[in-house]
C-alpha positions, -999 to 999 in steps of 0.1 A, spaced: -709 291 46 -742 314 43 -771 297 49 -782 301 12 -752 287 1 -752 249 -5 -716 227 -15 -720 213 -44 -716 179 -33 -717 164 -2 -687 144 3 -682 127 38 -655 111 50 -653 81 74 -630 66 93 -626 28 104 -610 32 135 -591 6 148 -575 0 183 -555 -30 189 -569 -63 208 -605 -42 209 -610 -42 170 -629 -13 151 -652 18 169 -688 16 161 -707 52 171 -747 52 174 -762 85 165 -780 99 200 -820 86 203 -825 122 202 -810 133 168 -828 144 149 -811 124 115 -810 86 118 -810 85 156 -800 49 171 -780 42 138 -747 29 139 -719 42 117 -685 50 118 -671 82 133 -663 108 107 -685 138 88 -684 162 58 -652 179 80 -616 175 83 -616 133 86 -590 131 114 -609 164 131 -642 149 124 -635 121 143 -615 139 171 -648 158 178 -673 130 179 -652 102 199 -624 122 214 -595 101 205 -564 112 182 -564 93 146 -534 86 119 -549 73 89 -537 39 75 -552 33 49 -554 54 15 -603 63 12 -622 42 -8 -653 49 -23 -678 30 -5 -714 46 -12 -725 73 -38 -762 89 -49 -783 119 -54 -799 131 -25 -836 128 -32 -851 161 -3 -843 186 25 -814 204 31 -788 193 1 -819 178 -21 -806 173 -60 -772 171 -53 -749 144 -49 -734 125 -18 -703 108 -20 -689 81 10 -650 81 14 -637 52 41 -605 48 50 -586 31 78 -570 47 107 -555 35 144 -558 52 177 -523 75 183 -541 92 217 -571 103 230 -598 87 250 -628 81 239 -657 104 250 -687 108 228 -698 143 213 -734 145 221 -742 141 186 -738 104 195 -746 79 229 -731 51 225 -698 34 212 -691 -4 207 -657 -21 195 -662 -51 171 -635 -72 158 -658 -93 131 -686 -86 106 -700 -110 132 -701 -82 157 -728 -63 135 -753 -91 145 -785 -70 155 -772 -35 152 -791 -9 125 -760 3 110 -757 27 82 -755 12 46 -718 26 40 -705 0 71 -718 -27 53 -705 -19 21 -670 -6 34 -663 -39 59 -659 -60 27 -637 -35 15 -611 -37 40 -613 -72 53 -577 -78 44 -563 -49 62 -586 -57 90 -573 -99 91 -613 -110 92 -622 -142 74 -645 -139 46 
């Protein structure tokens, strides 16, 4: 895509990545990143969800639960100002690879319940998505 071209919509696909007894994976945006430094999120982005997770974490995943719309709004300013922003989240499980973070992220954390979010600065989509998948995760309300 040329720099002058813009998408008509910003579609973000994130994965709640599960690994057996470890729980689900959160990754923290690097403190040096220009976009939301230090904020925790699910792996994913504007590319193919499985490819983006591999790029950000080094993990190979397999989608286990279809995507659900978690968040949407109009972007007010910046590069994508005036475009709709939609976040879809699905469940996935690790099927290979090893956890190695991209330069975009500087920390990772496996959590086993929503209590694991305590004290973490997370993207709103994290707190919006977890209740939608509570049953599939086997977490109590």
